[in-house]
C-alpha positions as CSV (number, residue, x, y, z in Angstrom):
1,X,9.9,34.3,68.8
2,X,13.0,36.4,68.9
3,X,13.0,38.3,72.2
4,X,15.1,41.1,70.7
5,X,12.2,42.1,68.4
6,X,10.0,42.8,71.5
7,X,12.5,45.1,73.2
8,X,11.5,48.8,72.9
9,X,13.7,50.8,70.6
10,X,15.2,47.8,68.8
11,X,14.7,46.2,65.4
12,X,13.7,42.6,64.7
13,X,17.3,41.4,64.4
14,X,19.8,40.6,67.1
15,X,22.4,43.3,67.8
16,X,26.0,42.7,67.0
17,X,28.4,41.3,69.6
18,X,31.3,43.2,71.2
19,X,34.2,43.9,68.8
20,X,36.8,41.3,69.2
21,X,34.6,38.9,71.3
22,X,34.8,35.1,70.6
23,X,32.1,33.5,68.6
24,X,29.0,32.6,70.6
25,X,29.5,35.4,73.1
26,X,26.5,37.1,74.6
27,X,25.5,40.2,72.5
28,X,25.6,43.6,74.1
29,X,22.1,44.6,75.3
30,X,20.7,47.5,73.3
31,X,18.3,49.8,75.2
32,X,16.5,52.9,74.0
33,X,17.3,56.2,75.7
34,X,14.8,57.1,78.3
35,X,12.3,59.6,77.0
36,X,12.7,63.1,78.2
37,X,9.9,64.7,80.2
38,X,9.2,68.2,81.3
39,X,9.1,71.5,79.4
40,X,11.8,70.4,76.9
41,X,10.1,67.2,76.0
42,X,9.6,66.6,72.2
43,X,7.1,64.4,70.5
44,X,8.3,61.0,69.3
45,X,9.7,60.8,65.8
46,X,7.3,59.4,63.3
47,X,9.1,60.0,60.0
48,X,10.6,57.4,57.8
49,X,14.2,56.4,58.5
50,X,16.7,58.7,56.7
51,X,14.4,61.8,56.6
52,X,14.8,64.9,58.7
53,X,12.3,65.6,61.4
54,X,9.6,67.9,60.3
55,X,9.8,71.3,62.0
56,X,6.9,72.5,64.1
57,X,4.8,75.0,62.2
58,X,5.3,78.6,63.0
59,X,8.4,78.0,65.2
60,X,11.8,79.4,64.6
61,X,13.1,76.0,63.6
62,X,11.3,76.1,60.3
63,X,12.8,79.6,59.7
64,X,16.3,78.3,60.4
65,X,15.8,75.3,58.1
66,X,14.4,77.6,55.5
67,X,17.5,79.8,55.7
68,X,19.8,76.8,55.6
69,X,17.9,75.5,52.6
70,X,18.5,78.7,50.7
71,X,15.2,80.5,51.3
72,X,16.8,83.8,52.3
73,X,19.3,83.5,49.5
74,X,16.6,83.0,46.9
75,X,14.5,85.8,48.4
76,X,17.4,88.1,48.4
77,X,18.3,87.2,44.8
78,X,14.8,87.8,43.6
79,X,14.5,91.0,45.5
80,X,17.9,92.2,44.3
81,X,17.1,91.5,40.6
82,X,13.7,93.4,40.8
83,X,15.2,96.2,42.9
84,X,18.0,96.6,40.4
85,X,15.4,96.7,37.6
86,X,13.5,99.3,39.5
87,X,16.7,101.3,40.1
88,X,17.6,101.1,36.4
89,X,14.1,102.3,35.5
90,X,14.6,105.1,38.0
91,X,17.7,106.1,36.1
92,X,15.8,105.9,32.8
93,X,13.1,108.1,34.4
94,X,15.7,110.7,35.4
95,X,17.3,110.5,31.9
96,X,13.9,111.1,30.3
97,X,13.3,114.1,32.6
98,X,16.8,115.5,31.8
99,X,16.4,114.9,28.0
100,X,12.9,116.4,27.8
101,X,13.2,119.3,30.2
102,X,17.0,119.7,31.0
103,X,18.1,121.3,34.3
104,X,16.4,124.7,34.5
105,X,13.6,126.6,36.4
106,X,10.9,124.1,35.3
107,X,12.7,121.1,36.6
108,X,13.5,123.0,39.8
109,X,9.7,123.6,40.2
110,X,8.9,119.9,39.7
111,X,11.7,118.8,42.1
112,X,10.2,120.9,44.8
113,X,6.9,119.1,44.3
114,X,8.9,115.8,44.1
115,X,9.6,116.3,47.8
116,X,6.1,114.9,48.5
117,X,6.6,111.5,47.0
118,X,10.1,111.4,48.5
119,X,8.7,111.9,51.9
120,X,5.8,109.5,51.3
121,X,8.1,106.7,50.1
122,X,10.2,107.0,53.2
123,X,7.4,107.2,55.7
124,X,4.8,104.9,54.1
125,X,6.9,102.3,52.2
126,X,10.5,102.0,53.3
127,X,10.7,103.0,57.0
128,X,7.4,104.0,58.7
129,X,4.9,101.4,57.5
130,X,7.4,98.5,57.4
131,X,8.8,99.2,60.8
132,X,5.4,99.3,62.4
133,X,3.5,96.6,60.5
134,X,6.1,93.9,60.0
135,X,6.4,93.2,63.7
136,X,2.6,93.5,64.1
137,X,2.0,90.9,61.4
138,X,4.8,88.7,62.8
139,X,3.1,88.6,66.2
140,X,-0.3,87.8,64.5
141,X,1.3,85.0,62.4
142,X,3.0,83.6,65.5
143,X,-0.5,83.5,67.2
144,X,-2.0,81.9,64.2
145,X,0.8,79.2,64.2
146,X,0.1,78.4,67.8
147,X,-3.6,77.7,66.9
148,X,-5.3,80.1,69.3
149,X,-9.0,80.0,69.4
150,X,-11.2,82.8,68.1
151,X,-11.0,84.7,64.8
152,X,-7.9,84.6,62.7
153,X,-5.5,87.1,64.2
154,X,-4.1,88.2,60.8
155,X,-7.5,89.0,59.4
156,X,-8.5,90.8,62.7
157,X,-5.4,93.0,62.3
158,X,-6.3,93.9,58.8
159,X,-9.9,94.7,59.7
160,X,-8.8,96.9,62.6
161,X,-6.0,98.8,60.9
162,X,-6.6,99.1,57.1
163,X,-9.8,101.2,57.1
164,X,-8.5,103.6,59.6
165,X,-5.2,104.0,57.7
166,X,-7.0,104.6,54.4
167,X,-9.3,107.3,56.0
168,X,-6.4,109.1,57.6
169,X,-4.3,109.1,54.5
170,X,-7.2,110.4,52.4
171,X,-7.6,113.3,54.8
172,X,-3.9,114.2,54.8
173,X,-3.8,114.1,50.9
174,X,-6.8,116.4,50.7
175,X,-5.3,118.8,53.2
176,X,-2.0,118.9,51.2
177,X,-3.9,119.8,48.0
178,X,-5.5,122.8,49.7
179,X,-2.3,123.9,51.4
180,X,0.0,123.5,48.4
181,X,0.8,127.2,47.9
182,X,1.8,127.5,51.6
183,X,4.0,124.3,51.4
184,X,5.8,125.5,48.3
185,X,6.5,128.9,49.8
186,X,8.0,127.2,52.9
187,X,10.1,124.7,51.0
188,X,11.6,127.0,48.4
189,X,11.0,130.7,49.1
190,X,13.3,131.8,46.3
191,X,11.8,129.7,43.5
192,X,11.4,131.6,40.2
193,X,8.1,129.9,39.2
194,X,6.1,129.0,42.3
195,X,2.8,128.5,40.4
196,X,4.2,125.6,38.4
197,X,5.5,124.1,41.6
198,X,2.0,124.4,43.2
199,X,0.4,122.6,40.3
200,X,2.9,119.8,40.4
201,X,2.5,119.5,44.2
202,X,-1.3,119.1,43.9
203,X,-0.8,116.3,41.4
204,X,1.8,114.5,43.5
205,X,-0.3,114.8,46.7
206,X,-2.4,111.8,45.6
207,X,0.6,109.6,46.2
208,X,0.0,109.8,50.0
209,X,-3.0,107.5,49.7
210,X,-1.5,105.2,47.1
211,X,1.9,104.9,48.8
212,X,0.3,104.2,52.1
213,X,-1.7,101.3,50.7
214,X,1.3,100.0,48.8
215,X,3.4,100.1,52.0
216,X,0.7,98.3,53.9
217,X,0.4,95.5,51.3
218,X,4.2,95.2,51.2
219,X,4.6,94.9,54.9
220,X,1.9,92.3,55.2
221,X,3.4,90.2,52.3
222,X,6.9,90.4,53.6
223,X,5.7,89.2,57.0
224,X,4.1,86.2,55.2
225,X,7.6,85.6,53.6
226,X,6.3,86.7,50.2
227,X,8.8,89.0,48.4
228,X,7.9,88.9,44.7
229,X,5.1,91.4,44.6
230,X,6.6,93.9,47.0
231,X,9.8,93.9,45.0
232,X,7.9,94.9,41.8
233,X,6.4,98.1,43.1
234,X,9.2,100.5,41.9
235,X,9.2,98.8,38.5
236,X,5.5,99.6,38.1
237,X,6.0,103.1,39.6
238,X,8.8,104.1,37.2
239,X,7.1,102.6,34.2
240,X,4.0,104.8,35.0
241,X,6.1,108.0,35.3
242,X,8.1,107.3,32.1
243,X,5.1,106.5,30.0
244,X,3.2,109.5,31.2
245,X,6.1,111.9,30.4
246,X,6.5,110.4,26.9
247,X,2.8,110.6,26.2
248,X,1.9,114.0,27.8
249,X,5.3,115.8,27.9
250,X,4.7,117.7,24.7
251,X,1.3,119.2,25.9
252,X,1.7,119.4,29.7
253,X,5.4,120.0,30.0
254,X,6.9,119.1,33.3
255,X,3.4,118.7,34.8
256,X,3.4,115.3,33.0
257,X,6.0,114.1,35.4
258,X,3.8,115.0,38.3
259,X,0.9,113.3,36.7
260,X,3.1,110.2,36.2
261,X,3.7,110.1,40.0
262,X,-0.1,109.8,40.6
263,X,-0.4,107.1,38.0
264,X,2.7,105.2,39.2
265,X,1.4,105.2,42.8
266,X,-1.8,103.5,41.7
267,X,0.2,100.9,39.8
268,X,2.1,100.1,42.9
269,X,-1.1,99.2,44.7
270,X,-2.4,97.1,41.9
271,X,0.8,95.1,41.6
272,X,0.4,93.8,45.2
273,X,-3.3,93.4,45.7
274,X,-3.7,90.0,44.0
275,X,-0.9,88.4,46.1
276,X,-2.3,89.9,49.4
277,X,-5.8,88.7,48.5
278,X,-4.5,85.2,48.0
279,X,-2.7,85.2,51.4
280,X,-5.6,86.5,53.3
281,X,-8.2,84.4,51.6
282,X,-6.2,81.2,52.1
283,X,-5.6,81.8,55.8
284,X,-6.2,78.7,57.9
285,X,-9.2,78.7,60.2
286,X,-8.7,77.5,63.8
287,X,-10.2,74.1,64.4
288,X,-10.7,71.9,67.4
289,X,-7.5,70.1,66.7
290,X,-5.4,73.2,66.7
291,X,-7.4,75.4,69.0
292,X,-5.5,74.7,72.2
293,X,-2.6,77.1,72.6
294,X,0.8,75.6,73.3
295,X,2.0,76.2,76.8
296,X,4.8,78.6,77.5
297,X,8.3,77.2,77.6
298,X,7.7,74.3,75.2
299,X,11.0,75.1,73.4
300,X,9.4,76.6,70.3
301,X,9.3,80.2,71.4
302,X,5.5,80.1,71.9
303,X,5.9,81.7,75.4
304,X,7.5,84.9,73.8
305,X,4.7,85.1,71.2
306,X,2.1,84.6,73.9
307,X,3.5,87.5,76.0
308,X,3.6,89.7,72.9
309,X,0.2,88.8,71.5
310,X,-1.8,88.6,74.7
311,X,-3.4,85.7,76.6
312,X,-4.7,84.0,73.6
313,X,-8.2,83.7,74.9
314,X,-10.2,86.2,73.0
315,X,-10.5,89.9,72.4
316,X,-7.5,90.8,74.6
317,X,-5.1,89.0,72.3
318,X,-6.5,90.7,69.2
319,X,-6.3,94.1,71.0
320,X,-2.6,93.4,71.8
321,X,-1.8,92.7,68.1
322,X,-3.7,95.8,67.0
323,X,-2.0,98.0,69.6
324,X,1.4,97.2,68.1
325,X,0.3,99.2,65.0
326,X,-0.8,102.3,67.0
327,X,0.0,104.7,69.7
328,X,3.6,105.4,70.8
329,X,5.1,103.0,68.3
330,X,3.6,104.8,65.3
331,X,4.5,108.2,66.7
332,X,8.2,107.2,67.2
333,X,8.5,105.6,63.8
334,X,6.8,108.4,61.9
335,X,8.7,111.1,63.7
336,X,12.0,109.3,62.9
337,X,11.1,109.0,59.3
338,X,10.1,112.7,59.1
339,X,13.4,113.7,60.8
340,X,15.4,111.6,58.5
341,X,13.8,112.9,55.3
342,X,14.2,116.5,56.6
343,X,17.7,116.4,55.0
344,X,15.9,116.7,51.7
345,X,14.0,119.8,52.9
346,X,17.2,121.4,54.1
347,X,18.8,120.8,50.7
348,X,15.8,122.2,48.8
349,X,15.7,125.3,51.1
350,X,19.4,126.0,50.8
351,X,19.6,125.2,47.1
352,X,16.7,127.6,46.2
353,X,19.0,130.6,47.0
354,X,21.6,129.4,44.4
355,X,21.5,129.9,40.6
356,X,18.9,128.1,38.5
357,X,19.7,124.4,38.1
358,X,21.3,123.9,41.5
359,X,18.4,121.8,42.9
360,X,18.4,119.7,39.7
361,X,22.1,119.0,40.1
362,X,21.6,117.9,43.7
363,X,18.7,115.7,42.6
364,X,20.5,113.9,39.7
365,X,23.6,113.4,41.8
366,X,21.6,112.0,44.8
367,X,19.6,109.6,42.6
368,X,22.7,108.0,41.0
369,X,24.8,108.0,44.2
370,X,22.0,106.3,46.2
371,X,21.8,103.3,43.9
372,X,24.4,101.3,45.9
373,X,22.6,102.2,49.1
374,X,19.3,100.8,47.7
375,X,20.9,97.6,46.7
376,X,22.7,97.2,50.0
377,X,19.6,97.6,52.1
378,X,17.8,95.0,49.9
379,X,19.2,92.3,52.1
380,X,18.0,94.0,55.3
381,X,14.6,94.3,53.8
382,X,14.5,90.6,53.2
383,X,15.8,89.6,56.6
384,X,13.8,92.1,58.6
385,X,10.7,89.8,58.9
386,X,13.0,87.0,60.0
387,X,14.5,89.1,62.8
388,X,11.0,90.3,63.9
389,X,9.7,86.8,63.9
390,X,12.7,85.5,65.9
391,X,12.2,88.2,68.5
392,X,8.5,87.5,68.6
393,X,9.3,83.9,69.5
394,X,12.1,84.7,71.9
395,X,15.1,83.7,69.8
396,X,17.3,86.8,70.6
397,X,20.6,85.1,69.7
398,X,19.4,84.2,66.3
399,X,18.3,87.7,65.7
400,X,21.7,89.1,66.9
401,X,23.6,86.8,64.5
402,X,21.4,87.8,61.6
403,X,21.7,91.6,62.3
404,X,25.5,91.5,62.6
405,X,25.8,89.6,59.4
406,X,23.5,92.0,57.6
407,X,25.4,95.0,58.8
408,X,28.7,93.6,57.5
409,X,27.3,92.6,54.1
410,X,25.4,95.8,53.6
411,X,28.5,97.9,54.3
412,X,30.6,95.9,51.9
413,X,28.0,96.3,49.1
414,X,27.5,100.0,49.6
415,X,31.3,100.7,49.8
416,X,31.9,98.9,46.6
417,X,29.4,101.1,44.9
418,X,30.8,104.3,46.6
419,X,34.3,103.4,45.4
420,X,33.2,103.1,41.8
421,X,31.2,106.3,42.0
422,X,34.1,108.3,43.3
423,X,36.4,106.9,40.8
424,X,34.3,107.5,37.7
425,X,31.7,110.2,38.6
426,X,32.3,112.5,35.6
427,X,32.3,109.7,33.1
428,X,29.2,108.1,34.7
429,X,27.2,111.3,34.5
430,X,28.4,111.8,30.9
431,X,27.1,108.4,29.9
432,X,23.8,108.7,31.8
433,X,22.7,112.3,31.2
434,X,24.8,114.3,28.8
435,X,22.4,114.6,25.9
436,X,19.6,116.9,24.8
437,X,19.1,119.8,27.2
438,X,21.7,118.4,29.7
439,X,25.0,120.2,28.9
440,X,28.6,119.5,29.7
441,X,28.5,122.2,32.4
442,X,25.6,120.3,34.1
443,X,27.7,117.1,33.9
444,X,30.7,118.7,35.7
445,X,28.4,120.2,38.4
446,X,26.5,117.0,39.0
447,X,29.7,114.9,39.1
448,X,31.3,117.1,41.7
449,X,28.2,116.8,43.9
450,X,28.0,113.1,43.4
451,X,31.5,112.5,44.7
452,X,30.7,114.3,47.9
453,X,27.4,112.5,48.3
454,X,29.3,109.2,48.0
455,X,31.2,109.9,51.2
456,X,27.9,109.6,53.2
457,X,26.6,106.4,51.6
458,X,27.9,104.2,54.4
459,X,26.1,106.4,56.9
460,X,22.9,106.2,55.0
461,X,23.1,102.4,54.8
462,X,23.9,102.0,58.5
463,X,21.1,104.2,59.5
464,X,18.6,102.2,57.4
465,X,19.9,98.9,58.7
466,X,20.3,99.8,62.4
467,X,16.9,101.5,62.8
468,X,15.3,98.1,62.0
469,X,17.0,96.6,65.0
470,X,15.3,99.2,67.3
471,X,11.8,98.6,66.0
472,X,11.9,94.9,65.1
473,X,10.5,93.9,68.5
474,X,7.4,96.1,68.0
475,X,8.2,98.3,71.0
476,X,8.3,102.1,70.9
477,X,11.7,103.7,71.4
478,X,12.7,107.4,71.1
479,X,16.5,106.9,70.8
480,X,16.5,106.7,67.0
481,X,14.6,110.0,66.8
482,X,17.2,111.6,69.1
483,X,20.1,110.3,67.1
484,X,18.6,111.4,63.8
485,X,17.8,114.8,65.3
486,X,21.4,115.3,66.1
487,X,22.3,114.5,62.6
488,X,19.7,116.9,61.2
489,X,21.0,119.7,63.4
490,X,24.6,119.1,62.1
491,X,23.3,119.0,58.5
492,X,21.5,122.4,58.9
493,X,24.3,124.2,60.7
494,X,27.1,122.9,58.4
495,X,24.9,123.5,55.3
496,X,24.2,127.1,56.2
497,X,27.9,127.7,56.8
498,X,29.1,125.9,53.6
499,X,26.5,126.9,51.0
500,X,28.1,130.4,50.5
501,X,31.7,129.5,49.8
502,X,31.1,126.0,48.3
503,X,27.6,126.1,46.8
504,X,26.0,122.7,46.1
505,X,29.1,120.8,47.1
506,X,28.8,122.4,50.6
507,X,25.2,121.2,50.8
508,X,26.2,117.7,49.9
509,X,29.1,117.7,52.4
510,X,26.7,118.7,55.2
511,X,24.4,115.9,54.2
512,X,27.2,113.3,54.4
513,X,28.4,114.6,57.8
514,X,25.0,114.7,59.4
515,X,24.0,111.2,58.3
516,X,27.3,109.8,59.4
517,X,26.9,111.3,62.9
518,X,23.4,109.7,63.1
519,X,24.8,106.3,62.1
520,X,27.5,106.5,64.8
521,X,25.0,107.4,67.4
522,X,22.7,104.6,66.4
523,X,25.5,102.0,66.5
524,X,26.7,103.2,69.9
525,X,23.1,103.0,71.3
526,X,22.4,99.4,70.4
527,X,21.9,97.1,73.4
528,X,18.9,97.1,75.7
529,X,17.0,99.4,73.3
530,X,17.4,97.1,70.3
531,X,18.9,93.8,69.2
532,X,22.0,93.4,71.5
533,X,24.8,93.2,68.9
534,X,28.5,93.2,69.6
535,X,29.4,96.8,68.8
536,X,33.2,96.4,68.9
537,X,33.1,93.5,66.5
538,X,30.9,95.3,64.1
539,X,33.0,98.4,64.2
540,X,36.1,96.3,63.5
541,X,34.5,94.7,60.5
542,X,33.4,98.2,59.2
543,X,36.9,99.4,59.5
544,X,38.2,96.6,57.4
545,X,35.7,97.4,54.6
546,X,36.7,101.0,54.7
547,X,40.3,100.1,54.2
548,X,39.4,97.9,51.3
549,X,37.2,100.7,49.8
550,X,40.0,103.2,50.0
551,X,42.5,101.0,48.2
552,X,39.9,100.1,45.5
553,X,39.0,103.7,45.0
554,X,42.6,104.7,44.3
555,X,43.3,101.9,41.9
556,X,40.0,102.5,40.0
557,X,40.6,106.2,39.8
558,X,43.9,105.7,37.9
559,X,42.4,103.2,35.6
560,X,39.3,105.3,34.8
561,X,41.5,108.3,33.9
562,X,43.6,106.2,31.6
563,X,40.6,104.6,29.9
564,X,38.9,108.0,29.4
565,X,42.0,109.5,27.8
566,X,42.5,106.6,25.5
567,X,39.2,106.9,23.7
568,X,37.3,110.1,22.6
569,X,33.8,111.2,23.6
570,X,31.2,108.9,25.1
571,X,33.2,105.8,24.2
572,X,36.0,106.9,26.5
573,X,33.5,107.7,29.3
574,X,31.9,104.2,28.9
575,X,35.3,102.5,28.9
576,X,36.3,104.5,32.0
577,X,33.1,103.4,33.9
578,X,33.6,99.7,32.9
579,X,37.3,99.8,33.9
580,X,36.5,101.4,37.3
581,X,33.7,98.9,38.1
582,X,36.0,96.0,37.1
583,X,39.0,97.2,39.2
584,X,36.8,97.9,42.3
585,X,35.2,94.5,42.0
586,X,38.6,92.8,41.9
587,X,40.7,94.9,44.3
588,X,38.0,95.2,47.1
589,X,37.9,91.4,48.0
590,X,41.7,91.0,47.4
591,X,42.3,93.6,50.2
592,X,39.6,92.0,52.5
593,X,41.1,88.5,52.1
594,X,44.3,89.1,54.3
595,X,42.2,91.1,56.7
596,X,40.0,88.0,57.4
597,X,36.8,90.1,57.0
598,X,33.4,88.5,57.6
599,X,32.1,90.2,54.5
600,X,33.7,87.5,52.3
601,X,31.7,84.4,51.6
602,X,32.0,81.8,54.4
603,X,31.8,78.1,54.5
604,X,28.1,77.1,55.1
605,X,27.4,75.7,58.5
606,X,27.1,71.9,58.7
607,X,23.6,70.4,58.9
608,X,22.4,69.8,62.4
609,X,23.2,66.3,63.5
610,X,21.1,63.9,65.6
611,X,20.4,64.5,69.3
612,X,23.1,63.6,71.8
613,X,21.1,60.6,73.0
614,X,20.8,59.2,69.5
615,X,24.3,60.0,68.4
616,X,26.5,56.9,67.9
617,X,29.3,56.6,70.5
618,X,32.9,56.9,69.4
619,X,35.8,59.4,69.2
620,X,35.2,62.8,67.6
621,X,35.6,63.1,63.9
622,X,39.0,64.7,63.8
623,X,39.4,64.2,60.1
624,X,36.6,66.6,59.2
625,X,37.8,69.8,57.5
626,X,36.4,72.0,60.2
627,X,38.2,70.1,63.0
628,X,41.8,71.0,61.9
629,X,42.2,72.9,58.7
630,X,39.7,75.7,59.4
631,X,40.8,76.0,63.0
632,X,44.4,76.3,61.9
633,X,43.5,78.9,59.3
634,X,41.6,81.0,61.8
635,X,44.2,80.8,64.5
636,X,47.2,81.4,62.2
637,X,48.8,78.2,63.3
638,X,50.3,75.4,61.2
639,X,47.7,72.9,60.2
640,X,48.2,69.7,62.2
641,X,48.1,66.5,60.3
642,X,45.1,64.3,61.3
643,X,46.0,61.2,63.2
644,X,46.4,58.1,61.1
645,X,44.1,55.2,61.6
646,X,46.1,52.2,62.9
647,X,46.3,49.4,60.4
648,X,44.9,46.1,61.7
649,X,47.6,43.6,62.6
650,X,47.2,40.1,61.2
651,X,49.3,37.2,62.3
652,X,50.2,34.4,60.0
653,X,48.4,31.2,60.9
654,X,50.8,28.3,61.5
655,X,50.0,24.6,61.1
656,X,50.6,22.4,64.2
657,X,52.2,19.8,62.1
């Protein structure tokens, strides 16, 4: 029998001899590397040759491989398409409102009542519920992946939190129905028709319960890496509002829009319930094979999850997961959301003292200007569960890289949209709204406000992205509230000073200034309180995108004016919008390219190679593109030619004769 076939770690054939050895020389012995022991030991490989090792379930390795395989790209694309569809339907909703009711005292009354769903969407869907529940569900999922004994941690979290949340939201909604006259008097004391605003407020108060349930379902599904159903909620919401206005607008007037808010909120919940039911019903039950928790320090991040989720031995672990959704964390998140949304209250309060239609102009301008912000934060919404899961498993470096990349990409997306809005604001409003009861004077007023709003879009995006880094670990922190409070004070003071001489444009300028101040404070406060990002590097990348946005805005503004003057009416406006979008899309990356900005697409990282012990010996691969061309491009040096492989020397055999 061949002795080589009995040696551990070898195949059944003899190994090759040394290169250049004479025939019949003794082959080099082949020995397997000694197995590693201790905390970093890994189980032996049992896969077929040529296949990648299967990642451990629930660890950060599977998340990394999922991102490398395009999981985050597919999720971001799906979420982006559905978010864009929801935003377009939101524009259609505003167009329907402007076409049916114009911009007068009735729409002002409805928009005061519209403050309720605006607050509810921020607190219960976008910021509050997601910032609290995504880390809580991430910890519960990490405990489930470790196979701890006892009841399923995800179902235990749902049983402990959902009934209490529904009861609390029902009580708040009922209180709001009773206190509607007082609320309207506080929000808009100079409103011409407060009774109409009270009726609309009572109809929209029902969205507190529906938005809360929709936000709960969305947070749970995103933590499970399910993004389809949560991305469809605004499509269902806007479809409900538009349909209700078209059916009941002739009889109920602007009250039909408020009734549409109630119907749309119910549709948001129904759009997610089936997917959540499937996730919870198909949850794996702990068995004897998976019941033993993995010890801390096993290399998979289980120690971090154990410290976050408890001791893993019973009720104490479940209580820890439930406490993540209560107490100081909920208070800090909700107070931040209320403080952030207070900018809308300040605008409504200051705008109520202006002539009729001022609040409507602010609303239409804000809705259009915020579309780039919504699309830019879509990426952060997709990656927030990844960051929370990485922190729950102790992978801080992975979370830092993800956050820095998200900030750069979100800033680039929102600045592209802001540049296009500033360049073609009058033409854009003309194409979207100028028909029916919406006049040319309304177009001019709305376009002026929109251009001022666009100056604060980067601040809004950075606030939405940075606040996730503070709450992604599931720990309460009061610094975001302090930063946002400073921004709110600046908005109120500057708005009160500017509303007299500048009107609605002064209110918009105060909004942009206050949110930019809050964004700067949040960026400066990152570190021990949040994911420890490199602030100087992020600030340098943001400066590059600002330079590119300024150049793109100037070029697009000239092209939009030329296109608008070349064609009459709405055709010229549409041509100006198309020209501005095209020029911004081309000029922005062209300016970023010589600046070597990280916002541009990068070469994908190479697939992880075999471990050091199993890697074949030999010189480094100096001929790979990364080894010389990319390094020369990054360092600004001349690319060095790769060394040539020496050609084997052959000698001509001579005959002894």
